[in-house]
N, CA and C atoms as a LAMMPS dump frame, in Angstrom:
ITEM: TIMESTEP
0
ITEM: NUMBER OF ATOMS
240
ITEM: BOX BOUNDS ff ff ff
-5.0000000000000000e+02 5.0000000000000000e+02
-5.0000000000000000e+02 5.0000000000000000e+02
-5.0000000000000000e+02 5.0000000000000000e+02
ITEM: ATOMS id mol type element x y z
1 1 1 N -29.814 370.066 364.948
2 1 2 C -30.159 370.536 365.686
3 1 3 C -30.523 371.837 366.373
4 2 1 N -31.058 372.067 367.333
5 2 2 C -31.422 373.299 367.558
6 2 3 C -30.918 373.167 369.031
7 3 1 N -31.098 375.016 369.015
8 3 2 C -29.831 375.782 370.794
9 3 3 C -30.448 374.657 371.964
10 4 1 N -31.628 374.719 371.922
11 4 2 C -31.917 374.182 372.914
12 4 3 C -31.997 372.444 373.502
13 5 1 N -31.695 371.904 372.534
14 5 2 C -31.182 370.59 372.633
15 5 3 C -30.111 370.455 372.513
16 6 1 N -29.037 371.224 372.225
17 6 2 C -27.45 370.967 372.49
18 6 3 C -27.275 371.899 373.265
19 7 1 N -28.283 372.401 374.41
20 7 2 C -27.909 373.205 375.781
21 7 3 C -28.335 371.322 376.746
22 8 1 N -29.017 371.036 376.198
23 8 2 C -29.892 370.076 376.947
24 8 3 C -28.448 368.899 376.807
25 9 1 N -28.233 368.854 376.416
26 9 2 C -26.704 367.559 375.928
27 9 3 C -25.994 368.372 376.872
28 10 1 N -25.121 369.472 376.69
29 10 2 C -24.057 369.73 377.584
30 10 3 C -24.693 369.944 378.949
31 11 1 N -26.134 370.052 379.363
32 11 2 C -25.91 370.187 381.106
33 11 3 C -26.048 368.035 381.124
34 12 1 N -26.505 367.648 380.784
35 12 2 C -26.672 366.003 380.821
36 12 3 C -25.204 365.851 381.269
37 13 1 N -24.118 365.982 380.304
38 13 2 C -22.872 365.735 380.574
39 13 3 C -22.08 366.362 381.203
40 14 1 N -22.267 367.965 381.712
41 14 2 C -21.93 368.726 382.299
42 14 3 C -22.071 367.806 384.014
43 15 1 N -23.453 367.597 384.481
44 15 2 C -23.842 366.771 385.598
45 15 3 C -22.714 365.575 385.8
46 16 1 N -23.02 364.746 385.035
47 16 2 C -22.091 363.416 384.84
48 16 3 C -20.532 363.347 385.416
49 17 1 N -20.234 365.333 384.667
50 17 2 C -18.707 365.316 384.925
51 17 3 C -18.842 366.545 386.412
52 18 1 N -19.941 366.631 387.187
53 18 2 C -19.458 367.223 388.861
54 18 3 C -19.241 368.635 387.942
55 19 1 N -19.825 368.999 386.914
56 19 2 C -19.804 370.706 386.977
57 19 3 C -21.124 371.416 386.711
58 20 1 N -21.697 372.524 386.41
59 20 2 C -22.452 373.246 386.132
60 20 3 C -22.723 374.442 384.973
61 21 1 N -24.023 373.942 384.237
62 21 2 C -23.83 375.428 383.584
63 21 3 C -24.635 376.335 383.412
64 22 1 N -24.322 377.897 383.733
65 22 2 C -24.52 379.128 383.726
66 22 3 C -24.578 380.009 382.233
67 23 1 N -26.045 380.764 382.481
68 23 2 C -25.696 381.427 381.685
69 23 3 C -25.253 382.916 382.05
70 24 1 N -24.434 383.112 381.504
71 24 2 C -24.006 385.317 381.697
72 24 3 C -24.912 386.311 381.502
73 25 1 N -25.648 386.371 382.226
74 25 2 C -26.484 387.452 381.532
75 25 3 C -25.894 388.779 381.158
76 26 1 N -26.088 389.361 380.293
77 26 2 C -25.094 390.499 379.847
78 26 3 C -24.731 390.208 378.688
79 27 1 N -24.235 389.222 378.284
80 27 2 C -23.293 388.988 377.619
81 27 3 C -23.871 388.16 376.44
82 28 1 N -23.124 388.325 375.331
83 28 2 C -23.457 387.676 374.047
84 28 3 C -24.001 388.809 373.312
85 29 1 N -24.135 388.528 371.67
86 29 2 C -24.986 389.748 371.143
87 29 3 C -26.279 389.311 370.037
88 30 1 N -26.929 390.689 370.276
89 30 2 C -28.273 390.394 370.168
90 30 3 C -28.651 389.044 370.311
91 31 1 N -28.891 387.707 369.587
92 31 2 C -30.21 386.773 369.969
93 31 3 C -29.052 385.693 371.21
94 32 1 N -27.908 385.938 370.494
95 32 2 C -26.904 385.187 371.118
96 32 3 C -26.543 384.805 373.232
97 33 1 N -26.296 384.041 373.558
98 33 2 C -26.451 383.898 374.945
99 33 3 C -24.952 383.446 374.879
100 34 1 N -24.199 383.289 376.364
101 34 2 C -22.799 383.253 376.193
102 34 3 C -23.042 382.347 377.617
103 35 1 N -22.331 380.922 377.867
104 35 2 C -22.635 380.265 378.824
105 35 3 C -21.18 380.028 379.184
106 36 1 N -21.281 379.642 380.541
107 36 2 C -19.983 378.999 381.466
108 36 3 C -20.208 377.825 382.132
109 37 1 N -19.549 376.967 382.525
110 37 2 C -19.083 375.81 382.787
111 37 3 C -18.064 376.093 384.178
112 38 1 N -19.079 375.656 385.325
113 38 2 C -18.223 376.05 386.22
114 38 3 C -17.742 374.895 387.082
115 39 1 N -16.697 374.301 388.045
116 39 2 C -16.809 373.349 388.781
117 39 3 C -17.748 373.459 389.723
118 40 1 N -17.093 372.486 391.154
119 40 2 C -17.615 372.69 392.361
120 40 3 C -17.351 373.924 393.213
121 41 1 N -16.506 374.739 393.125
122 41 2 C -15.746 375.669 393.956
123 41 3 C -16.055 376.948 393.356
124 42 1 N -16.75 376.904 391.993
125 42 2 C -17.052 378.271 391.173
126 42 3 C -16.626 378.535 390.745
127 43 1 N -15.094 377.551 390.161
128 43 2 C -14.254 378.387 389.063
129 43 3 C -14.724 377.775 387.578
130 44 1 N -14.215 378.817 386.464
131 44 2 C -14.947 378.9 385.637
132 44 3 C -14.297 377.38 384.473
133 45 1 N -14.106 377.148 383.758
134 45 2 C -13.73 376.028 383.124
135 45 3 C -13.96 375.994 381.928
136 46 1 N -15.137 376.033 381.331
137 46 2 C -15.116 376.777 379.982
138 46 3 C -16.116 377.67 379.307
139 47 1 N -15.956 378.188 378.615
140 47 2 C -17.079 378.962 377.663
141 47 3 C -17.519 378.878 376.489
142 48 1 N -18.87 378.864 376.479
143 48 2 C -19.647 378.448 374.785
144 48 3 C -20.541 379.066 374.548
145 49 1 N -21.146 379.676 373.356
146 49 2 C -22.088 380.644 373.296
147 49 3 C -22.944 380.024 371.983
148 50 1 N -24.028 380.592 372.353
149 50 2 C -25.263 379.83 371.6
150 50 3 C -26.109 380.388 371.543
151 51 1 N -27.387 380.068 370.385
152 51 2 C -27.948 380.9 369.615
153 51 3 C -29.319 381.085 370.518
154 52 1 N -30.202 382.219 370.529
155 52 2 C -31.723 382.31 371.297
156 52 3 C -32.522 382.233 370.379
157 53 1 N -32.248 381.473 369.074
158 53 2 C -33.706 381.35 367.884
159 53 3 C -33.897 380.075 367.854
160 54 1 N -34.694 379.915 367.759
161 54 2 C -35.161 378.471 367.672
162 54 3 C -35.259 377.43 366.763
163 55 1 N -34.4 378.235 365.45
164 55 2 C -33.823 377.635 364.417
165 55 3 C -32.798 376.377 364.108
166 56 1 N -32.651 375.597 363.372
167 56 2 C -31.44 374.814 363.748
168 56 3 C -30.657 375.534 363.678
169 57 1 N -29.655 374.829 364.384
170 57 2 C -27.581 375.34 364.281
171 57 3 C -27.019 375.082 362.899
172 58 1 N -26.415 375.96 362.658
173 58 2 C -25.285 375.904 361.595
174 58 3 C -24.455 374.285 361.791
175 59 1 N -24.291 373.819 360.792
176 59 2 C -23.002 372.952 361.41
177 59 3 C -21.715 373.844 361.939
178 60 1 N -21.225 374.79 361.452
179 60 2 C -19.715 375.56 361.814
180 60 3 C -20.143 375.618 363.492
181 61 1 N -21.558 376.015 363.803
182 61 2 C -21.519 376.545 365.562
183 61 3 C -21.633 374.882 365.848
184 62 1 N -22.407 373.377 365.54
185 62 2 C -22.043 372.842 365.951
186 62 3 C -20.636 372.3 366.597
187 63 1 N -19.733 371.891 365.198
188 63 2 C -18.61 371.878 365.31
189 63 3 C -17.778 372.367 366.213
190 64 1 N -18.031 373.712 366.105
191 64 2 C -16.678 374.74 367.31
192 64 3 C -17.579 374.446 368.082
193 65 1 N -18.74 374.162 368.991
194 65 2 C -18.991 373.427 370.444
195 65 3 C -18.416 372.135 370.143
196 66 1 N -18.297 370.947 369.709
197 66 2 C -17.932 370.106 370.119
198 66 3 C -16.641 370.291 370.023
199 67 1 N -15.874 370.897 369.412
200 67 2 C -14.556 370.832 369.563
201 67 3 C -14.391 371.398 370.337
202 68 1 N -14.601 372.348 371.439
203 68 2 C -14.768 373.33 372.309
204 68 3 C -14.542 372.495 373.92
205 69 1 N -15.873 371.49 374.016
206 69 2 C -15.496 370.905 374.658
207 69 3 C -15.795 369.579 375.003
208 70 1 N -14.97 369.521 373.431
209 70 2 C -13.832 368.093 373.416
210 70 3 C -13.261 367.741 374.481
211 71 1 N -11.907 368.273 375.079
212 71 2 C -11.353 368.164 376.082
213 71 3 C -11.684 368.442 377.819
214 72 1 N -12.92 368.237 378.156
215 72 2 C -13.66 368.036 378.812
216 72 3 C -14.57 366.567 379.048
217 73 1 N -15.365 366.627 377.866
218 73 2 C -16.187 365.477 377.381
219 73 3 C -15.747 364.604 376.45
220 74 1 N -14.411 364.519 375.969
221 74 2 C -14.554 363.536 375.037
222 74 3 C -14.297 363.76 373.346
223 75 1 N -13.748 363.037 372.69
224 75 2 C -13.944 363.029 371.332
225 75 3 C -15.115 362.733 370.489
226 76 1 N -16.186 363.188 369.823
227 76 2 C -17.37 363.108 369.33
228 76 3 C -18.36 362.596 371.028
229 77 1 N -17.874 363.206 371.717
230 77 2 C -18.846 364.007 372.96
231 77 3 C -20.743 363.945 372.013
232 78 1 N -20.951 364.87 371.631
233 78 2 C -22.537 364.693 371.107
234 78 3 C -23.601 363.878 369.904
235 79 1 N -22.286 362.834 369.679
236 79 2 C -22.762 361.78 368.828
237 79 3 C -23.21 360.983 369.787
238 80 1 N -22.849 360.849 370.919
239 80 2 C -23.89 359.867 371.907
240 80 3 C -24.85 360.048 372.423
């Protein structure tokens, strides 16, 4: 799975949970980008990072992303 695909899944689930995904400009290192999930009042709920390159994400990055957002979206949310 590529970063753009993972981000699209996160955005879709965020909308379903009334959250918004925002990129934090100037954060991250190199091609990596930091994103934040915010609620309707603008409060930060969770942060996560993704690489900005077009290659496939490693299984460790995907596993960490899934584990980090599991409390919000439920277990195995990426498999749906």
